[in-house]
PyMOL CGO cylinders between C-alpha atoms (Angstrom):
from pymol import cmd
from pymol.cgo import CYLINDER

trace = [
    CYLINDER, 27.55, -43.33, 145.39, 27.89, -39.57, 144.95, 0.3, 1, 1, 1, 1, 1, 1,
    CYLINDER, 27.89, -39.57, 144.95, 29.06, -38.07, 141.63, 0.3, 1, 1, 1, 1, 1, 1,
    CYLINDER, 29.06, -38.07, 141.63, 31.37, -35.10, 141.52, 0.3, 1, 1, 1, 1, 1, 1,
    CYLINDER, 31.37, -35.10, 141.52, 30.35, -32.23, 139.17, 0.3, 1, 1, 1, 1, 1, 1,
    CYLINDER, 30.35, -32.23, 139.17, 32.86, -29.79, 137.82, 0.3, 1, 1, 1, 1, 1, 1,
    CYLINDER, 32.86, -29.79, 137.82, 32.17, -26.08, 138.05, 0.3, 1, 1, 1, 1, 1, 1,
    CYLINDER, 32.17, -26.08, 138.05, 31.74, -24.25, 134.70, 0.3, 1, 1, 1, 1, 1, 1,
    CYLINDER, 31.74, -24.25, 134.70, 34.05, -21.53, 135.96, 0.3, 1, 1, 1, 1, 1, 1,
    CYLINDER, 34.05, -21.53, 135.96, 36.73, -24.10, 136.61, 0.3, 1, 1, 1, 1, 1, 1,
    CYLINDER, 36.73, -24.10, 136.61, 36.43, -25.46, 133.08, 0.3, 1, 1, 1, 1, 1, 1,
    CYLINDER, 36.43, -25.46, 133.08, 36.64, -21.97, 131.52, 0.3, 1, 1, 1, 1, 1, 1,
    CYLINDER, 36.64, -21.97, 131.52, 39.62, -21.15, 133.65, 0.3, 1, 1, 1, 1, 1, 1,
    CYLINDER, 39.62, -21.15, 133.65, 41.31, -24.34, 132.53, 0.3, 1, 1, 1, 1, 1, 1,
    CYLINDER, 41.31, -24.34, 132.53, 40.59, -23.55, 128.88, 0.3, 1, 1, 1, 1, 1, 1,
    CYLINDER, 40.59, -23.55, 128.88, 42.02, -20.02, 129.18, 0.3, 1, 1, 1, 1, 1, 1,
    CYLINDER, 42.02, -20.02, 129.18, 45.06, -21.41, 130.98, 0.3, 1, 1, 1, 1, 1, 1,
    CYLINDER, 45.06, -21.41, 130.98, 45.66, -23.97, 128.25, 0.3, 1, 1, 1, 1, 1, 1,
    CYLINDER, 45.66, -23.97, 128.25, 45.23, -21.28, 125.55, 0.3, 1, 1, 1, 1, 1, 1,
    CYLINDER, 45.23, -21.28, 125.55, 47.63, -18.90, 127.31, 0.3, 1, 1, 1, 1, 1, 1,
    CYLINDER, 47.63, -18.90, 127.31, 50.12, -21.72, 127.71, 0.3, 1, 1, 1, 1, 1, 1,
    CYLINDER, 50.12, -21.72, 127.71, 50.27, -22.11, 123.93, 0.3, 1, 1, 1, 1, 1, 1,
    CYLINDER, 50.27, -22.11, 123.93, 51.49, -18.52, 123.61, 0.3, 1, 1, 1, 1, 1, 1,
    CYLINDER, 51.49, -18.52, 123.61, 54.33, -18.90, 126.10, 0.3, 1, 1, 1, 1, 1, 1,
    CYLINDER, 54.33, -18.90, 126.10, 57.87, -19.58, 124.97, 0.3, 1, 1, 1, 1, 1, 1,
    CYLINDER, 57.87, -19.58, 124.97, 57.18, -19.17, 121.24, 0.3, 1, 1, 1, 1, 1, 1,
    CYLINDER, 57.18, -19.17, 121.24, 60.25, -19.27, 119.03, 0.3, 1, 1, 1, 1, 1, 1,
    CYLINDER, 60.25, -19.27, 119.03, 59.83, -16.37, 116.57, 0.3, 1, 1, 1, 1, 1, 1,
    CYLINDER, 59.83, -16.37, 116.57, 62.47, -17.88, 114.28, 0.3, 1, 1, 1, 1, 1, 1,
    CYLINDER, 62.47, -17.88, 114.28, 60.45, -21.05, 113.77, 0.3, 1, 1, 1, 1, 1, 1,
    CYLINDER, 60.45, -21.05, 113.77, 56.76, -20.08, 113.51, 0.3, 1, 1, 1, 1, 1, 1,
    CYLINDER, 56.76, -20.08, 113.51, 56.02, -23.37, 111.77, 0.3, 1, 1, 1, 1, 1, 1,
    CYLINDER, 56.02, -23.37, 111.77, 56.45, -25.21, 115.03, 0.3, 1, 1, 1, 1, 1, 1,
    CYLINDER, 56.45, -25.21, 115.03, 54.01, -23.02, 116.93, 0.3, 1, 1, 1, 1, 1, 1,
    CYLINDER, 54.01, -23.02, 116.93, 50.85, -24.57, 118.37, 0.3, 1, 1, 1, 1, 1, 1,
    CYLINDER, 50.85, -24.57, 118.37, 47.62, -24.28, 116.45, 0.3, 1, 1, 1, 1, 1, 1,
    CYLINDER, 47.62, -24.28, 116.45, 46.14, -21.37, 118.40, 0.3, 1, 1, 1, 1, 1, 1,
    CYLINDER, 46.14, -21.37, 118.40, 49.11, -18.97, 117.95, 0.3, 1, 1, 1, 1, 1, 1,
    CYLINDER, 49.11, -18.97, 117.95, 49.20, -19.85, 114.23, 0.3, 1, 1, 1, 1, 1, 1,
    CYLINDER, 49.20, -19.85, 114.23, 45.52, -19.04, 113.84, 0.3, 1, 1, 1, 1, 1, 1,
    CYLINDER, 45.52, -19.04, 113.84, 45.87, -15.80, 115.82, 0.3, 1, 1, 1, 1, 1, 1,
    CYLINDER, 45.87, -15.80, 115.82, 48.88, -14.70, 113.74, 0.3, 1, 1, 1, 1, 1, 1,
    CYLINDER, 48.88, -14.70, 113.74, 47.12, -15.57, 110.49, 0.3, 1, 1, 1, 1, 1, 1,
    CYLINDER, 47.12, -15.57, 110.49, 44.00, -13.64, 111.50, 0.3, 1, 1, 1, 1, 1, 1,
    CYLINDER, 44.00, -13.64, 111.50, 46.11, -10.63, 112.55, 0.3, 1, 1, 1, 1, 1, 1,
    CYLINDER, 46.11, -10.63, 112.55, 48.00, -10.62, 109.23, 0.3, 1, 1, 1, 1, 1, 1,
    CYLINDER, 48.00, -10.62, 109.23, 44.78, -11.01, 107.23, 0.3, 1, 1, 1, 1, 1, 1,
    CYLINDER, 44.78, -11.01, 107.23, 43.16, -8.15, 109.15, 0.3, 1, 1, 1, 1, 1, 1,
    CYLINDER, 43.16, -8.15, 109.15, 46.24, -5.98, 108.56, 0.3, 1, 1, 1, 1, 1, 1,
    CYLINDER, 46.24, -5.98, 108.56, 46.23, -6.69, 104.82, 0.3, 1, 1, 1, 1, 1, 1,
    CYLINDER, 46.23, -6.69, 104.82, 42.52, -5.95, 104.58, 0.3, 1, 1, 1, 1, 1, 1,
    CYLINDER, 42.52, -5.95, 104.58, 42.97, -2.74, 106.58, 0.3, 1, 1, 1, 1, 1, 1,
    CYLINDER, 42.97, -2.74, 106.58, 45.89, -1.53, 104.43, 0.3, 1, 1, 1, 1, 1, 1,
    CYLINDER, 45.89, -1.53, 104.43, 44.00, -2.35, 101.22, 0.3, 1, 1, 1, 1, 1, 1,
    CYLINDER, 44.00, -2.35, 101.22, 40.95, -0.55, 102.50, 0.3, 1, 1, 1, 1, 1, 1,
    CYLINDER, 40.95, -0.55, 102.50, 42.98, 2.51, 103.46, 0.3, 1, 1, 1, 1, 1, 1,
    CYLINDER, 42.98, 2.51, 103.46, 44.67, 2.62, 100.05, 0.3, 1, 1, 1, 1, 1, 1,
    CYLINDER, 44.67, 2.62, 100.05, 41.37, 2.22, 98.24, 0.3, 1, 1, 1, 1, 1, 1,
    CYLINDER, 41.37, 2.22, 98.24, 39.74, 4.78, 100.46, 0.3, 1, 1, 1, 1, 1, 1,
    CYLINDER, 39.74, 4.78, 100.46, 42.56, 7.26, 99.85, 0.3, 1, 1, 1, 1, 1, 1,
    CYLINDER, 42.56, 7.26, 99.85, 42.06, 6.99, 96.10, 0.3, 1, 1, 1, 1, 1, 1,
    CYLINDER, 42.06, 6.99, 96.10, 38.34, 7.51, 96.49, 0.3, 1, 1, 1, 1, 1, 1,
    CYLINDER, 38.34, 7.51, 96.49, 38.98, 10.50, 98.74, 0.3, 1, 1, 1, 1, 1, 1,
    CYLINDER, 38.98, 10.50, 98.74, 41.16, 12.07, 96.03, 0.3, 1, 1, 1, 1, 1, 1,
    CYLINDER, 41.16, 12.07, 96.03, 38.41, 11.51, 93.46, 0.3, 1, 1, 1, 1, 1, 1,
    CYLINDER, 38.41, 11.51, 93.46, 35.83, 12.96, 95.83, 0.3, 1, 1, 1, 1, 1, 1,
    CYLINDER, 35.83, 12.96, 95.83, 37.99, 16.03, 96.46, 0.3, 1, 1, 1, 1, 1, 1,
    CYLINDER, 37.99, 16.03, 96.46, 38.51, 16.52, 92.71, 0.3, 1, 1, 1, 1, 1, 1,
    CYLINDER, 38.51, 16.52, 92.71, 34.76, 16.35, 92.12, 0.3, 1, 1, 1, 1, 1, 1,
    CYLINDER, 34.76, 16.35, 92.12, 34.15, 18.81, 94.94, 0.3, 1, 1, 1, 1, 1, 1,
    CYLINDER, 34.15, 18.81, 94.94, 36.63, 21.24, 93.37, 0.3, 1, 1, 1, 1, 1, 1,
    CYLINDER, 36.63, 21.24, 93.37, 34.64, 21.06, 90.12, 0.3, 1, 1, 1, 1, 1, 1,
    CYLINDER, 34.64, 21.06, 90.12, 31.42, 21.98, 91.89, 0.3, 1, 1, 1, 1, 1, 1,
    CYLINDER, 31.42, 21.98, 91.89, 31.87, 25.82, 91.95, 0.3, 1, 1, 1, 1, 1, 1,
    CYLINDER, 31.87, 25.82, 91.95, 32.73, 25.94, 88.23, 0.3, 1, 1, 1, 1, 1, 1,
    CYLINDER, 32.73, 25.94, 88.23, 29.79, 23.70, 87.38, 0.3, 1, 1, 1, 1, 1, 1,
    CYLINDER, 29.79, 23.70, 87.38, 27.45, 25.88, 89.44, 0.3, 1, 1, 1, 1, 1, 1,
    CYLINDER, 27.45, 25.88, 89.44, 28.70, 29.00, 87.66, 0.3, 1, 1, 1, 1, 1, 1,
    CYLINDER, 28.70, 29.00, 87.66, 28.28, 27.34, 84.26, 0.3, 1, 1, 1, 1, 1, 1,
    CYLINDER, 28.28, 27.34, 84.26, 24.80, 26.20, 85.24, 0.3, 1, 1, 1, 1, 1, 1,
    CYLINDER, 24.80, 26.20, 85.24, 23.77, 29.70, 86.31, 0.3, 1, 1, 1, 1, 1, 1,
    CYLINDER, 23.77, 29.70, 86.31, 25.16, 31.15, 83.08, 0.3, 1, 1, 1, 1, 1, 1,
    CYLINDER, 25.16, 31.15, 83.08, 23.30, 28.64, 80.91, 0.3, 1, 1, 1, 1, 1, 1,
    CYLINDER, 23.30, 28.64, 80.91, 20.15, 29.09, 82.98, 0.3, 1, 1, 1, 1, 1, 1,
    CYLINDER, 20.15, 29.09, 82.98, 20.31, 32.86, 82.43, 0.3, 1, 1, 1, 1, 1, 1,
    CYLINDER, 20.31, 32.86, 82.43, 20.77, 32.29, 78.70, 0.3, 1, 1, 1, 1, 1, 1,
    CYLINDER, 20.77, 32.29, 78.70, 17.84, 29.89, 78.63, 0.3, 1, 1, 1, 1, 1, 1,
    CYLINDER, 17.84, 29.89, 78.63, 15.63, 32.40, 80.46, 0.3, 1, 1, 1, 1, 1, 1,
    CYLINDER, 15.63, 32.40, 80.46, 16.73, 35.21, 78.12, 0.3, 1, 1, 1, 1, 1, 1,
    CYLINDER, 16.73, 35.21, 78.12, 16.67, 33.06, 74.97, 0.3, 1, 1, 1, 1, 1, 1,
    CYLINDER, 16.67, 33.06, 74.97, 13.87, 35.03, 73.23, 0.3, 1, 1, 1, 1, 1, 1,
    CYLINDER, 13.87, 35.03, 73.23, 15.69, 38.32, 73.89, 0.3, 1, 1, 1, 1, 1, 1,
    CYLINDER, 15.69, 38.32, 73.89, 19.01, 36.85, 72.70, 0.3, 1, 1, 1, 1, 1, 1,
    CYLINDER, 19.01, 36.85, 72.70, 17.38, 35.62, 69.48, 0.3, 1, 1, 1, 1, 1, 1,
    CYLINDER, 17.38, 35.62, 69.48, 15.96, 39.10, 68.95, 0.3, 1, 1, 1, 1, 1, 1,
    CYLINDER, 15.96, 39.10, 68.95, 19.40, 40.68, 69.46, 0.3, 1, 1, 1, 1, 1, 1,
    CYLINDER, 19.40, 40.68, 69.46, 20.91, 38.14, 67.05, 0.3, 1, 1, 1, 1, 1, 1,
    CYLINDER, 20.91, 38.14, 67.05, 18.43, 39.14, 64.36, 0.3, 1, 1, 1, 1, 1, 1,
    CYLINDER, 18.43, 39.14, 64.36, 19.19, 42.82, 64.99, 0.3, 1, 1, 1, 1, 1, 1,
    CYLINDER, 19.19, 42.82, 64.99, 22.93, 42.20, 64.62, 0.3, 1, 1, 1, 1, 1, 1,
    CYLINDER, 22.93, 42.20, 64.62, 22.40, 40.22, 61.43, 0.3, 1, 1, 1, 1, 1, 1,
    CYLINDER, 22.40, 40.22, 61.43, 20.28, 43.05, 60.00, 0.3, 1, 1, 1, 1, 1, 1,
    CYLINDER, 20.28, 43.05, 60.00, 22.97, 45.58, 60.96, 0.3, 1, 1, 1, 1, 1, 1,
    CYLINDER, 22.97, 45.58, 60.96, 25.68, 43.48, 59.30, 0.3, 1, 1, 1, 1, 1, 1,
    CYLINDER, 25.68, 43.48, 59.30, 23.53, 43.18, 56.19, 0.3, 1, 1, 1, 1, 1, 1,
    CYLINDER, 23.53, 43.18, 56.19, 23.16, 46.97, 56.09, 0.3, 1, 1, 1, 1, 1, 1,
    CYLINDER, 23.16, 46.97, 56.09, 26.90, 47.43, 56.41, 0.3, 1, 1, 1, 1, 1, 1,
    CYLINDER, 26.90, 47.43, 56.41, 27.52, 44.90, 53.65, 0.3, 1, 1, 1, 1, 1, 1,
    CYLINDER, 27.52, 44.90, 53.65, 25.22, 46.89, 51.38, 0.3, 1, 1, 1, 1, 1, 1,
    CYLINDER, 25.22, 46.89, 51.38, 27.43, 49.92, 51.96, 0.3, 1, 1, 1, 1, 1, 1,
    CYLINDER, 27.43, 49.92, 51.96, 30.42, 48.04, 50.58, 0.3, 1, 1, 1, 1, 1, 1,
    CYLINDER, 30.42, 48.04, 50.58, 30.62, 48.46, 46.81, 0.3, 1, 1, 1, 1, 1, 1,
    CYLINDER, 30.62, 48.46, 46.81, 31.68, 45.71, 44.47, 0.3, 1, 1, 1, 1, 1, 1,
    CYLINDER, 31.68, 45.71, 44.47, 34.68, 45.87, 42.18, 0.3, 1, 1, 1, 1, 1, 1,
    CYLINDER, 34.68, 45.87, 42.18, 32.52, 47.15, 39.33, 0.3, 1, 1, 1, 1, 1, 1,
    CYLINDER, 32.52, 47.15, 39.33, 31.16, 49.99, 41.47, 0.3, 1, 1, 1, 1, 1, 1,
    CYLINDER, 31.16, 49.99, 41.47, 34.52, 51.38, 42.59, 0.3, 1, 1, 1, 1, 1, 1,
    CYLINDER, 34.52, 51.38, 42.59, 34.86, 53.75, 39.63, 0.3, 1, 1, 1, 1, 1, 1,
    CYLINDER, 34.86, 53.75, 39.63, 31.46, 55.26, 40.42, 0.3, 1, 1, 1, 1, 1, 1,
    CYLINDER, 31.46, 55.26, 40.42, 32.45, 55.69, 44.07, 0.3, 1, 1, 1, 1, 1, 1,
    CYLINDER, 32.45, 55.69, 44.07, 35.69, 57.45, 43.13, 0.3, 1, 1, 1, 1, 1, 1,
    CYLINDER, 35.69, 57.45, 43.13, 33.66, 59.74, 40.91, 0.3, 1, 1, 1, 1, 1, 1,
    CYLINDER, 33.66, 59.74, 40.91, 31.29, 60.48, 43.83, 0.3, 1, 1, 1, 1, 1, 1,
    CYLINDER, 31.29, 60.48, 43.83, 34.23, 61.51, 46.04, 0.3, 1, 1, 1, 1, 1, 1,
    CYLINDER, 34.23, 61.51, 46.04, 35.56, 63.76, 43.29, 0.3, 1, 1, 1, 1, 1, 1,
    CYLINDER, 35.56, 63.76, 43.29, 32.14, 65.31, 42.71, 0.3, 1, 1, 1, 1, 1, 1,
    CYLINDER, 32.14, 65.31, 42.71, 31.73, 65.94, 46.45, 0.3, 1, 1, 1, 1, 1, 1,
    CYLINDER, 31.73, 65.94, 46.45, 34.84, 68.12, 46.37, 0.3, 1, 1, 1, 1, 1, 1,
    CYLINDER, 34.84, 68.12, 46.37, 33.95, 69.91, 43.15, 0.3, 1, 1, 1, 1, 1, 1,
    CYLINDER, 33.95, 69.91, 43.15, 30.45, 70.54, 44.43, 0.3, 1, 1, 1, 1, 1, 1,
    CYLINDER, 30.45, 70.54, 44.43, 31.91, 72.49, 47.37, 0.3, 1, 1, 1, 1, 1, 1,
    CYLINDER, 31.91, 72.49, 47.37, 34.09, 74.59, 45.07, 0.3, 1, 1, 1, 1, 1, 1,
    CYLINDER, 34.09, 74.59, 45.07, 37.32, 72.86, 46.04, 0.3, 1, 1, 1, 1, 1, 1,
    CYLINDER, 37.32, 72.86, 46.04, 40.26, 72.50, 43.71, 0.3, 1, 1, 1, 1, 1, 1,
    CYLINDER, 40.26, 72.50, 43.71, 41.85, 69.05, 43.54, 0.3, 1, 1, 1, 1, 1, 1,
    CYLINDER, 41.85, 69.05, 43.54, 45.62, 69.20, 43.45, 0.3, 1, 1, 1, 1, 1, 1,
    CYLINDER, 45.62, 69.20, 43.45, 45.96, 65.45, 43.98, 0.3, 1, 1, 1, 1, 1, 1,
    CYLINDER, 45.96, 65.45, 43.98, 43.57, 62.52, 43.65, 0.3, 1, 1, 1, 1, 1, 1,
    CYLINDER, 43.57, 62.52, 43.65, 45.54, 59.29, 43.36, 0.3, 1, 1, 1, 1, 1, 1,
    CYLINDER, 45.54, 59.29, 43.36, 44.13, 55.82, 44.18, 0.3, 1, 1, 1, 1, 1, 1,
    CYLINDER, 44.13, 55.82, 44.18, 46.70, 53.49, 45.72, 0.3, 1, 1, 1, 1, 1, 1,
    CYLINDER, 46.70, 53.49, 45.72, 47.14, 49.73, 45.71, 0.3, 1, 1, 1, 1, 1, 1,
    CYLINDER, 47.14, 49.73, 45.71, 44.25, 47.56, 46.85, 0.3, 1, 1, 1, 1, 1, 1,
    CYLINDER, 44.25, 47.56, 46.85, 44.92, 45.76, 50.15, 0.3, 1, 1, 1, 1, 1, 1,
    CYLINDER, 44.92, 45.76, 50.15, 42.97, 42.49, 50.39, 0.3, 1, 1, 1, 1, 1, 1,
    CYLINDER, 42.97, 42.49, 50.39, 41.87, 41.64, 53.94, 0.3, 1, 1, 1, 1, 1, 1,
    CYLINDER, 41.87, 41.64, 53.94, 40.07, 38.57, 55.30, 0.3, 1, 1, 1, 1, 1, 1,
    CYLINDER, 40.07, 38.57, 55.30, 36.57, 39.65, 54.30, 0.3, 1, 1, 1, 1, 1, 1,
    CYLINDER, 36.57, 39.65, 54.30, 36.99, 42.83, 52.31, 0.3, 1, 1, 1, 1, 1, 1,
    CYLINDER, 36.99, 42.83, 52.31, 39.38, 44.87, 50.18, 0.3, 1, 1, 1, 1, 1, 1,
    CYLINDER, 39.38, 44.87, 50.18, 40.66, 48.32, 51.14, 0.3, 1, 1, 1, 1, 1, 1,
    CYLINDER, 40.66, 48.32, 51.14, 41.54, 51.05, 48.65, 0.3, 1, 1, 1, 1, 1, 1,
    CYLINDER, 41.54, 51.05, 48.65, 43.52, 54.07, 49.87, 0.3, 1, 1, 1, 1, 1, 1,
    CYLINDER, 43.52, 54.07, 49.87, 43.23, 57.32, 47.92, 0.3, 1, 1, 1, 1, 1, 1,
    CYLINDER, 43.23, 57.32, 47.92, 45.70, 60.17, 48.37, 0.3, 1, 1, 1, 1, 1, 1,
    CYLINDER, 45.70, 60.17, 48.37, 43.75, 63.45, 48.28, 0.3, 1, 1, 1, 1, 1, 1,
    CYLINDER, 43.75, 63.45, 48.28, 44.90, 67.04, 48.32, 0.3, 1, 1, 1, 1, 1, 1,
    CYLINDER, 44.90, 67.04, 48.32, 42.39, 69.85, 47.92, 0.3, 1, 1, 1, 1, 1, 1,
    CYLINDER, 42.39, 69.85, 47.92, 42.46, 73.59, 48.41, 0.3, 1, 1, 1, 1, 1, 1,
    CYLINDER, 42.46, 73.59, 48.41, 39.59, 75.89, 49.29, 0.3, 1, 1, 1, 1, 1, 1,
    CYLINDER, 39.59, 75.89, 49.29, 37.94, 77.81, 52.07, 0.3, 1, 1, 1, 1, 1, 1,
    CYLINDER, 37.94, 77.81, 52.07, 37.79, 76.44, 55.59, 0.3, 1, 1, 1, 1, 1, 1,
    CYLINDER, 37.79, 76.44, 55.59, 34.02, 75.92, 55.66, 0.3, 1, 1, 1, 1, 1, 1,
    CYLINDER, 34.02, 75.92, 55.66, 34.02, 74.34, 52.21, 0.3, 1, 1, 1, 1, 1, 1,
    CYLINDER, 34.02, 74.34, 52.21, 36.69, 71.84, 53.29, 0.3, 1, 1, 1, 1, 1, 1,
    CYLINDER, 36.69, 71.84, 53.29, 34.64, 70.99, 56.38, 0.3, 1, 1, 1, 1, 1, 1,
    CYLINDER, 34.64, 70.99, 56.38, 31.51, 70.54, 54.26, 0.3, 1, 1, 1, 1, 1, 1,
    CYLINDER, 31.51, 70.54, 54.26, 33.46, 68.28, 51.89, 0.3, 1, 1, 1, 1, 1, 1,
    CYLINDER, 33.46, 68.28, 51.89, 34.52, 66.05, 54.80, 0.3, 1, 1, 1, 1, 1, 1,
    CYLINDER, 34.52, 66.05, 54.80, 30.88, 65.86, 55.93, 0.3, 1, 1, 1, 1, 1, 1,
    CYLINDER, 30.88, 65.86, 55.93, 29.72, 65.01, 52.40, 0.3, 1, 1, 1, 1, 1, 1,
    CYLINDER, 29.72, 65.01, 52.40, 32.28, 62.19, 52.18, 0.3, 1, 1, 1, 1, 1, 1,
    CYLINDER, 32.28, 62.19, 52.18, 31.06, 60.82, 55.52, 0.3, 1, 1, 1, 1, 1, 1,
    CYLINDER, 31.06, 60.82, 55.52, 27.45, 60.90, 54.28, 0.3, 1, 1, 1, 1, 1, 1,
    CYLINDER, 27.45, 60.90, 54.28, 28.09, 58.98, 51.06, 0.3, 1, 1, 1, 1, 1, 1,
    CYLINDER, 28.09, 58.98, 51.06, 26.00, 55.86, 50.60, 0.3, 1, 1, 1, 1, 1, 1,
    CYLINDER, 26.00, 55.86, 50.60, 29.22, 53.83, 50.59, 0.3, 1, 1, 1, 1, 1, 1,
    CYLINDER, 29.22, 53.83, 50.59, 31.70, 53.66, 53.45, 0.3, 1, 1, 1, 1, 1, 1,
    CYLINDER, 31.70, 53.66, 53.45, 34.54, 56.17, 53.02, 0.3, 1, 1, 1, 1, 1, 1,
    CYLINDER, 34.54, 56.17, 53.02, 36.80, 57.29, 55.88, 0.3, 1, 1, 1, 1, 1, 1,
    CYLINDER, 36.80, 57.29, 55.88, 39.35, 60.10, 55.99, 0.3, 1, 1, 1, 1, 1, 1,
    CYLINDER, 39.35, 60.10, 55.99, 42.72, 59.54, 57.66, 0.3, 1, 1, 1, 1, 1, 1,
    CYLINDER, 42.72, 59.54, 57.66, 45.89, 61.54, 58.33, 0.3, 1, 1, 1, 1, 1, 1,
    CYLINDER, 45.89, 61.54, 58.33, 44.20, 64.92, 57.85, 0.3, 1, 1, 1, 1, 1, 1,
    CYLINDER, 44.20, 64.92, 57.85, 46.56, 67.88, 57.55, 0.3, 1, 1, 1, 1, 1, 1,
    CYLINDER, 46.56, 67.88, 57.55, 45.25, 71.43, 56.97, 0.3, 1, 1, 1, 1, 1, 1,
    CYLINDER, 45.25, 71.43, 56.97, 47.62, 74.27, 56.22, 0.3, 1, 1, 1, 1, 1, 1,
    CYLINDER, 47.62, 74.27, 56.22, 47.76, 77.62, 54.45, 0.3, 1, 1, 1, 1, 1, 1,
    CYLINDER, 47.76, 77.62, 54.45, 49.32, 77.23, 51.00, 0.3, 1, 1, 1, 1, 1, 1,
    CYLINDER, 49.32, 77.23, 51.00, 51.04, 80.62, 51.11, 0.3, 1, 1, 1, 1, 1, 1,
    CYLINDER, 51.04, 80.62, 51.11, 50.75, 84.33, 51.84, 0.3, 1, 1, 1, 1, 1, 1,
    CYLINDER, 50.75, 84.33, 51.84, 48.70, 85.15, 48.79, 0.3, 1, 1, 1, 1, 1, 1,
    CYLINDER, 48.70, 85.15, 48.79, 45.91, 86.82, 50.73, 0.3, 1, 1, 1, 1, 1, 1,
    CYLINDER, 45.91, 86.82, 50.73, 43.22, 84.56, 49.27, 0.3, 1, 1, 1, 1, 1, 1,
    CYLINDER, 43.22, 84.56, 49.27, 42.42, 82.95, 52.61, 0.3, 1, 1, 1, 1, 1, 1,
    CYLINDER, 42.42, 82.95, 52.61, 42.37, 79.49, 51.01, 0.3, 1, 1, 1, 1, 1, 1,
    CYLINDER, 42.37, 79.49, 51.01, 43.53, 76.42, 52.90, 0.3, 1, 1, 1, 1, 1, 1,
    CYLINDER, 43.53, 76.42, 52.90, 45.13, 73.22, 51.71, 0.3, 1, 1, 1, 1, 1, 1,
    CYLINDER, 45.13, 73.22, 51.71, 44.11, 69.82, 53.05, 0.3, 1, 1, 1, 1, 1, 1,
    CYLINDER, 44.11, 69.82, 53.05, 46.10, 66.62, 52.64, 0.3, 1, 1, 1, 1, 1, 1,
    CYLINDER, 46.10, 66.62, 52.64, 44.35, 63.38, 53.59, 0.3, 1, 1, 1, 1, 1, 1,
    CYLINDER, 44.35, 63.38, 53.59, 44.06, 59.71, 52.79, 0.3, 1, 1, 1, 1, 1, 1,
    CYLINDER, 44.06, 59.71, 52.79, 40.56, 58.59, 51.93, 0.3, 1, 1, 1, 1, 1, 1,
    CYLINDER, 40.56, 58.59, 51.93, 39.97, 54.88, 52.48, 0.3, 1, 1, 1, 1, 1, 1,
    CYLINDER, 39.97, 54.88, 52.48, 37.10, 53.10, 50.86, 0.3, 1, 1, 1, 1, 1, 1,
    CYLINDER, 37.10, 53.10, 50.86, 36.18, 49.46, 51.16, 0.3, 1, 1, 1, 1, 1, 1,
    CYLINDER, 36.18, 49.46, 51.16, 34.57, 46.85, 48.95, 0.3, 1, 1, 1, 1, 1, 1,
    CYLINDER, 34.57, 46.85, 48.95, 33.55, 43.24, 49.39, 0.3, 1, 1, 1, 1, 1, 1,
    CYLINDER, 33.55, 43.24, 49.39, 35.53, 40.48, 47.72, 0.3, 1, 1, 1, 1, 1, 1,
    CYLINDER, 35.53, 40.48, 47.72, 34.14, 38.82, 44.62, 0.3, 1, 1, 1, 1, 1, 1,
    CYLINDER, 34.14, 38.82, 44.62, 33.96, 35.03, 44.28, 0.3, 1, 1, 1, 1, 1, 1,
    CYLINDER, 33.96, 35.03, 44.28, 37.28, 34.81, 42.46, 0.3, 1, 1, 1, 1, 1, 1,
    CYLINDER, 37.28, 34.81, 42.46, 39.09, 36.73, 45.17, 0.3, 1, 1, 1, 1, 1, 1,
    CYLINDER, 39.09, 36.73, 45.17, 37.42, 34.66, 47.92, 0.3, 1, 1, 1, 1, 1, 1,
    CYLINDER, 37.42, 34.66, 47.92, 38.48, 31.43, 46.19, 0.3, 1, 1, 1, 1, 1, 1,
    CYLINDER, 38.48, 31.43, 46.19, 42.04, 32.70, 45.69, 0.3, 1, 1, 1, 1, 1, 1,
    CYLINDER, 42.04, 32.70, 45.69, 42.29, 33.76, 49.30, 0.3, 1, 1, 1, 1, 1, 1,
    CYLINDER, 42.29, 33.76, 49.30, 41.00, 30.39, 50.52, 0.3, 1, 1, 1, 1, 1, 1,
    CYLINDER, 41.00, 30.39, 50.52, 43.58, 28.63, 48.34, 0.3, 1, 1, 1, 1, 1, 1,
    CYLINDER, 43.58, 28.63, 48.34, 46.36, 30.82, 49.75, 0.3, 1, 1, 1, 1, 1, 1,
    CYLINDER, 46.36, 30.82, 49.75, 45.31, 30.03, 53.34, 0.3, 1, 1, 1, 1, 1, 1,
    CYLINDER, 45.31, 30.03, 53.34, 45.16, 26.32, 52.56, 0.3, 1, 1, 1, 1, 1, 1,
    CYLINDER, 45.16, 26.32, 52.56, 48.62, 26.42, 50.98, 0.3, 1, 1, 1, 1, 1, 1,
    CYLINDER, 48.62, 26.42, 50.98, 50.01, 28.37, 53.93, 0.3, 1, 1, 1, 1, 1, 1,
    CYLINDER, 50.01, 28.37, 53.93, 48.50, 25.89, 56.39, 0.3, 1, 1, 1, 1, 1, 1,
    CYLINDER, 48.50, 25.89, 56.39, 49.98, 22.98, 54.40, 0.3, 1, 1, 1, 1, 1, 1,
    CYLINDER, 49.98, 22.98, 54.40, 53.42, 24.62, 54.37, 0.3, 1, 1, 1, 1, 1, 1,
    CYLINDER, 53.42, 24.62, 54.37, 53.37, 24.92, 58.19, 0.3, 1, 1, 1, 1, 1, 1,
    CYLINDER, 53.37, 24.92, 58.19, 52.77, 21.20, 58.64, 0.3, 1, 1, 1, 1, 1, 1,
    CYLINDER, 52.77, 21.20, 58.64, 55.96, 19.13, 59.16, 0.3, 1, 1, 1, 1, 1, 1,
]
cmd.load_cgo(trace, "trace")
């Protein structure tokens, strides 16, 4: 008795036909009554969509972070080059720092203390008398206290010959202490035929603050800072 064998192609065709039949006539308003295969296909499609949307959202956030880091790259490269140049030139920078500190120390030595101000005023007066000038006015003003030093203005009016006045200005500039001349005015005092000139100026000299003044200034700054706070 002969047995009949089914063709594999026939069986596959039947399977595909049965699967396709499950997708025909589906009621979209009642997905719970769908056959098993459409339910599985719908569930897989929804799961893939959720995973894809989540991946896209996550990837977008990472792209923003990546772009932000890329924007930082030029600034970081510039900072790196600057620090690298400083590291290469570190010995030279240390040498320049020492030179600046020495220069500041020299300038500080040119600032008299409060006890030396009378001697400095006497030096300015002697510089004028030594050039044969006549002082018509020599009046120290009020001391102005700055952040790191105190400034003393001195109203000066002298009369004498042109070259003597110029030499007096040079002598003041060459004093061991810092003295500057401001608001210079040179004029002839009158038609007396003597050829003398009159010079009005404000000489400014500077001194460093003593410990009491530094402490008082620090207290004032602290009080001012406390008054600004709500």
